[in-house]
N, C-alpha and C positions, 0 to 999 in steps of 0.2 A: 349232748347238744341241747341247748335251750330251745324249747318248743313254744312256750308261752311266757311272756314277761309283762308284768304290770308295774308301771313306773309312776309313782307319786299321784295316784288317782284321787281326785277331789270332786265330791258331788254334794250338791245342796238342793234344798227345796225352798222356794220362795213362798212364804205364807203371809197372811194379813198382819201377823205380829212380827214380821221380819224374816230374814233368811235363816234357815236351819242347816248347819254344816253337818251332814250325816256320815260322809266319808272324807277323811282328812289325811291324805298321803298314805294310801294303801300301796304297798310295794311287795313284790315277791317274784321269784322265778320258778318255772316248772320245767323240769327236764323230761325228755322223751323216755317213756318206760318207767317213770317213777310216780309215787303217790305222795302228794303234799297235803297235809291236814291243816285246815284253817280253824283255829280254836278261839273261844272267847265266850263270855256270858251272853245271854239273850239280849238283843239290842245293840250288840257291838258292831254290827255292820256286815256280818258274814254273808247272810242270804242276799242282802242288797248288792254286795260285791259280785256274787255269783250271777245275779240277774243282769248287772251291768256288763259282765263278760259275755253274756248271751244277747246283749242288745235289747233286753226286755225291760226297759226302764218304766216305772210307773209315771202317770201324768204329773207334770210339775217338776220332775227331776231335771236338774241342769248340771252337766259335767263342766266344771270350771277349768281344770287342768288335768294333765296326765296322758298316758298312753297305755293301750292294751295291744301288745305286739304278738301276733301269731306267726311264727316263722319270719319275723321281721316286718310283717304287714300290720299297720295300725288299724285295728277294727273300728275304732271310734270315728274314723273318717268315712265309713261305708254308708251307702244309701240304703233305704228300706229294701229295695230290690236286691241289692248285693247281700244284705243280711240274710235274706231268705235262702240264698244259695249256700251260705256258710253254716247256718244252723242245721244240725243233724249230720251234715257231711264232714265238717271240720271240728265243730264244737257241738256237744250234745249234753243234755242235763237230765239227771234223775231227781225228781222233786220229792220232798220229804213226805208229802201227803198224797199217796197213790189214789185215794178217793177223789181228790180234787183234780188230779192230773188226767184221769180217765173220764170220758164222757159216759154218763149213765145210760143214754139211749142208743148208743152204738155198740155193736159187738166188738170183742177183742180183735177179731180179724180185720174189721173195717178200720179200726184205729191204727193197727200195725201197718196196714196197706198204705195208709196216707203217708206214713213216714218214708216209704219206699218211693211212691209215685211223686212225691214232692221233688225228687232229685233225678229220677230216671224213668223212662217208659218201658214197661214190661207187660206181657200178656197176663190176663187174670190167673191163669194156672201157674205161671212162674211166680207171681206175687204171692199166691196162697202157699206155694211150696216154700218160698223164702220165709214167710211169716211162721209157718209151722216149724221150720228148722230153727228159727230164732227162739221160739218158745221151748223147744227141746234143749237148746244150748244152755238156757238159764235154769234147767232142771224141772220144768213143768211136765208132768206125765200126760199121756194121751194128747199131745199138742194139737193134732188135727181136729179133735173134737172141741178143744178149748177155744178154737178160733170162732166158733159160733156161740160162745157163751157171752153173757153180759157181765160187766164188772161186779154187780151185786151177787152174782152166782159163784164168785171165787172167794177164797179166804184172803185175809189181809196179806199174808206172806206171798200168796200167788199173785195178788194184784201188784205187789212191789216188784216181783220178778217180771211181770208183764211190762211195767214201766222201764225196767232195765233193758229188756229185750227191745223195746221201742227205741230207746236211746242208741242202741248199738247196731240197728239195722243198716245204717249207712256207713258203718265202720269209721267213726269219727277219730280224729287224732287226739282230741282232749275230751275226757268225760268229767263233767262236774256233778258230783253227788252231794246233794244238799240234805244232810241229816237222813240218809237212806235207811237207817235202822230205828228211827224214833218211834214209829207206830207198830213195831213188831216185838214179840217176846224175846227173851234172852237166847233161846235155842235158835229161833229164826234169825236173830241178829248175827249169830256166829255163821250161819249158812250164807247169809247175804254177803258178809265180809269175805268169806272164802270164795264165793262166786265172783265178786269184784276183783279179788286178787288173781284168780284163775284167768279171767278175761283180760285183765291188764297185761299179764305175762304172755298170753296167747297172741294178742294183737299189738303188743308193744305200745299201748296207749299211755298217755299221761293222765293221771287222775287227780283232780282237786277235790278233796274230801272235806266238806263243811260239817263240823260237829262241835259239840260241847263236851263230849264224853272222852276223857283221857284214856280209858280202857280201849276204846275203838282206835284211838291214835296209836297206842302201843302195839296193837295187833296188826294195823293195816298200813301205816305211813312210814316213809323213810325220812321225810323232812316235815317241819312244822312252822307255820306262821301264826304267832300269837297276836290277836287283834283286841284292842281296847278302845272304846269310845271312837270307833271309826278310823282307827289308825293302827298300822303295823308297829308293834312295840318290841318284837323279838323274832328273829329268824335263826333256825338251827336245825341240825339233824335231830331225829327223835332221841337217839342215845345222848346227844349233847344236852338237850333240853332236860331230860329226866335226870341226868347225872349232875349237871351244873347249870341251873337256870341263871340268867343274867339280869332279868327284870323282876322287880318285886311282885308284879302281877302274875308272872309265870310261877313264882314260888307259891303264891296264894292258891292258884289253880291246882298245882300239884298237891298241896297240903289238903285241899278240899275234896280230893278224890275219895269216893266210897271204897270199901274193902275190895270189891270185885275188880275195880279199875286199878287199885293199888297192887293187886297180885299180878296183873298184866304188866304194870310199870316195873315191878320187881324183876320180872323175867327179862325185860329189856336191859336193866342194870346188870343183871347176872351175866349177860353176854358182853359186858364192857369191862375193861381193866379197872380194878378197884383202886380208889384213892384213899387209902387208910381204912380205918374201921368203919363199917357201914351197917345200917340196919334197914331191913326191908320195910317199905311203906306199909305193908300189911301188918307190921308189928306196932304201928302207931296206936295211940290210945283209942279206945272204942268210941269216944265222943267225936262226932263229926264236926270238923272245923269248917267255918265259912269266913270268907273275907269280910271284915266289918265294913259297914257303910253301903252305899248304893252307887251303881254306875251313873255318871252325870247325864243329865238331859242335854240334847244338842242346843236347847234354848238357854241353858245355863252352864256352859262349858267353863271350867276353871281356867284362870290365866296360868301360863307356864305348862308344866306337865299335867295332863288331865288326871293322872292317878295320884297326885300328891296329897289330896285330902284323905286318902285311905292308906297311904304308904308309911310303913314304920321306918323306912330308910331316908325319909325326907330331910333335905338340907335347905338352907336359906334360898339358894338360887332356884330350887324346884318350883317355887311359887311365882317366880319372875320370868324364867327362861324356859323355853321348850327344848328338850334334848333331841338331837338328831339321831336318826337310825344309823349308827356307825359300827364299824368292825371292832371286835374285841381284840385287844392287843395282849398277847401272852408271851411269857418267856419260854423259849424252846431251845434246848441244848442241841448242838450239832457237833460234828467232828472238827469243824473249822472255828467256830466261835459260839458264844452264848450271848444272845441279845434279844431285843424285842422284835417280833415279826407280826405281821398282820394276819390274823386268822379270818380269811374272807368268808368262810362258811358260817361264822357266828356274827350276828349283828343284833344290837339292842339299843333302844332309845331310852337310856338311863345315864345320869351323871355318876351314879354310884355302882357301876357294873362290878368292879372288883370286890367291893364290900358286900354286895348282894351274893356274889358267887361264893365268897368265903363263908357267909352265914348259911347258905344252902348246903354246902359241904359239911359244915359242922352239925347241921340239924339232922344228919343221918344217924347220929348216935342218940337222938332224942329231940322231939319237937317242942319241948316245954319252953325253952328260951326264946325260940322264934315266935311262939304264940304270945309270950309275955310282951314282946316288942309290939305286936299288934294291939294287944289290950291297952298298953300304955299309950299308944298313939291315939286311940279312940276315947280315952278318958276326957271328960269335960275339962276345959281349961278355965282356971279361975283368974 
């Protein structure tokens, strides 16, 4: 069942130099009980999308078009008072910087209590009991004593767990986790991901995981939305994306993954049917690849496909027309016929989907040819 659906969300900022289009047709669906990862480079619009879903737009932000449907209800039509009843109870957010999310002059217990009292009236003893239970549930030892601690008295990992506990106190239907593992070490990262997975399964929540780490995606998400320059450019299951990416930007992100992330990606591929000879991403050359060029500024967005100045698969129409986010059509054999059918779970905004997919599959036996395509693309033109 679709719990949250974002349709063609467009958002801009009006500045003295003119309008800046920062979100341009963001679209995805989030099913009950699943985790969808939103990935892309810094500045691609991931965190701004998350804030829009929470109704926490910065000053000057203007929503041009689009819908944010929570169980069929368009949240963009809510008043400020209605938003206050939705935040925490139906939608909650784990922010990437626990230090900024927690007030330094209030105890942990006071801040957790606020999350409860914003939605229901309970006695002080009941509130304290619920807060201590929430801290224990996220793995904090001696939770009763931690309620009287201030944020600076806790470790970074414990502060992150407090923020998660705060988000879950009202049992939201959708949890938005914005880079929840950025400020913690690798060991704590694994613990946080396991905790989120446990809580998702326990409460049948839907989780929107905002990240740039493909290793996190491989471990925690069932589906992926790839975002570039404020636009959704590919939607797929995690296995589909890692096995056969359809957008050149997705190919570049996968190729740019460090060895630790590549090992997680390889484990996902190992669980999928093989399509011919394959090579684990961890066997790629030691030199770390990066996508040449820079993501465009909203003030200087290219005409046509925003990725075409960096794309090795560019054709003439890419610099003139903008591709729609459309379903990938694949040939699927059946007992009755063999023909083209629409694979609705796969969508990509690229004119050259088939060519990209073929190159991605071929690259499993070696990345050299794909890298040469990129290098040739970025050579100065005479």
